[in-house]
C-alpha positions in Angstrom: 0.0 0.0 0.0 1.0 3.6 -0.3 2.3 6.1 2.2 0.2 7.3 5.1 -2.8 9.3 4.2 -5.4 11.7 5.6 -8.4 9.6 4.5 -11.0 8.7 7.0 -10.5 5.1 8.1 -13.9 4.0 6.8 -13.2 5.4 3.3 -9.8 3.8 3.2 -11.4 0.5 4.3 -14.0 0.8 1.6 -11.3 1.2 -1.1 -9.4 -1.8 0.3 -12.5 -4.0 0.3 -13.9 -2.9 -3.1 -14.1 -5.3 -6.0 -12.4 -4.0 -9.1 -13.9 -5.9 -12.0 -12.0 -6.0 -15.3 -14.0 -6.9 -18.5 -11.4 -8.8 -20.4 -11.8 -10.7 -23.7 -11.5 -13.9 -21.6 -14.3 -12.9 -19.3 -14.6 -10.8 -16.1 -11.7 -10.7 -13.7 -12.4 -9.7 -10.1 -9.3 -7.8 -8.7 -9.0 -7.4 -4.9 -6.3 -5.5 -3.0 -3.5 -7.7 -1.9 -4.7 -10.8 -3.6 -2.8 -12.5 -6.4 -5.0 -13.4 -9.3 -3.6 -15.8 -11.9 -6.1 -14.8 -14.6 -5.1 -11.2 -14.2 -1.4 -12.1 -14.2 -1.9 -14.1 -17.4 -3.6 -11.2 -19.1 -0.8 -8.8 -18.1 1.8 -11.2 -19.4 -0.2 -11.7 -22.6 -0.3 -8.0 -23.1 3.5 -7.6 -22.2 2.4 -5.2 -19.5 5.1 -4.3 -17.0 2.5 -2.8 -14.7 -1.1 -1.8 -14.8 -3.5 0.5 -12.9 -7.2 0.6 -12.4 -8.2 4.2 -12.8 -11.4 6.2 -12.9 -12.3 9.8 -13.2 -15.8 9.3 -11.7 -16.9 10.8 -8.4 -13.8 12.9 -7.7 -12.9 13.4 -4.1 -15.2 10.5 -3.2 -18.2 12.8 -3.8 -21.1 11.3 -5.7 -21.6 13.2 -8.9 -24.3 13.0 -11.6 -24.1 10.4 -14.3 -23.7 13.2 -17.0 -20.7 14.6 -15.1 -19.1 11.2 -14.5 -19.6 10.3 -18.2 -17.9 13.5 -19.3 -14.9 13.2 -17.0 -14.5 9.5 -17.8 -14.5 10.4 -21.5 -11.8 13.0 -20.8 -9.7 10.3 -19.0 -10.1 8.1 -22.1 -8.9 10.8 -24.4 -6.0 11.5 -22.2 -4.9 7.9 -22.2 -5.3 7.7 -26.0 -3.0 10.7 -26.4 -0.4 8.8 -24.3 -0.9 5.7 -26.5 -1.9 3.7 -23.5 -4.0 0.6 -24.0 -6.9 -0.2 -21.6 -9.7 -2.6 -20.9 -13.1 -1.5 -19.4 -13.7 -2.1 -15.7 -16.0 -1.2 -12.9 -15.4 -0.5 -9.3 -17.9 -2.3 -7.1 -18.9 -1.9 -3.4 -19.6 -5.4 -2.1 -22.0 -3.9 0.5 -23.9 -2.0 -2.2 -23.7 1.4 -0.4 -21.7 3.1 -3.1 -22.8 3.2 -6.8 -20.8 1.2 -9.3 -18.1 3.3 -10.9 -16.9 2.9 -14.5 -13.1 2.5 -14.5 -10.3 1.2 -16.8 -7.5 -1.3 -16.4 -4.7 0.7 -18.0 -1.9 -1.6 -19.3 1.8 -0.9 -19.3 1.6 2.2 -17.2 4.2 3.2 -14.6 3.2 3.9 -11.0 4.2 7.5 -11.5 2.0 7.9 -14.6 -0.9 6.2 -12.7 -0.5 8.5 -9.7 -0.4 11.6 -12.0 -3.6 10.5 -13.8 -5.4 9.9 -10.5 -4.3 13.2 -9.1 -5.3 15.0 -12.3 -8.8 13.6 -12.0 -8.9 14.4 -8.3 -9.1 10.8 -7.1 -8.3 9.9 -3.6 -6.9 6.5 -4.4 -6.2 4.1 -7.3 -5.1 0.4 -7.7 -1.7 -0.4 -9.1 -0.6 -3.9 -10.2 3.2 -4.1 -10.2 5.2 -6.8 -12.0 4.7 -9.2 -9.0 1.0 -9.2 -9.8 -0.2 -8.3 -6.3 -2.7 -5.4 -6.5 -1.9 -2.4 -4.3 -4.1 0.4 -3.1 -2.3 3.8 -3.5 -3.6 6.9 -1.8 -3.3 10.2 -3.7 -2.3 13.4 -2.0 -4.3 16.1 -3.5 -2.6 19.0 -1.8 1.2 19.5 -1.4 2.3 19.8 2.2 3.4 23.2 3.4 6.7 22.8 5.3 7.1 26.5 6.2 5.8 30.0 5.6 8.2 30.5 2.7 6.5 27.7 0.8 3.2 29.7 0.8 4.9 32.4 -1.3 6.6 30.1 -3.8 5.0 29.1 -7.1 3.7 25.6 -7.4 6.4 23.2 -8.9 4.2 22.3 -11.8 
């Protein structure tokens, strides 16, 4: 898992327990944090993917948004991935308790951890799933604001 975060424990727990369902040509693959999945690993090997991420643009900041808004931001994410020549498979993030609506997402193939973190941050997501070469899905929290270490930092321009 990623570095410490400021997420409420219940929200972090919900992300950890979610089912991340990938719609592959071979059928649906249920991805769970910390659990190896041989079908997922075979898919990544078949695709020559050195790492993968499950990303969404829906419901930024864990705030439920309208379907129209979510469709629009998800389309923007798709266009952004296409510009980077990244390949993906459709997916959906599911709450096993049914308290949170299903979220459209994508399994992005051959993406680095840094690229995945950038995409998640760009779309104001609080967390994302990364599957490194060892095939064990990890939950990574996304820091949306840079920490301020001293007063001088408040007067400095943002680094990007």
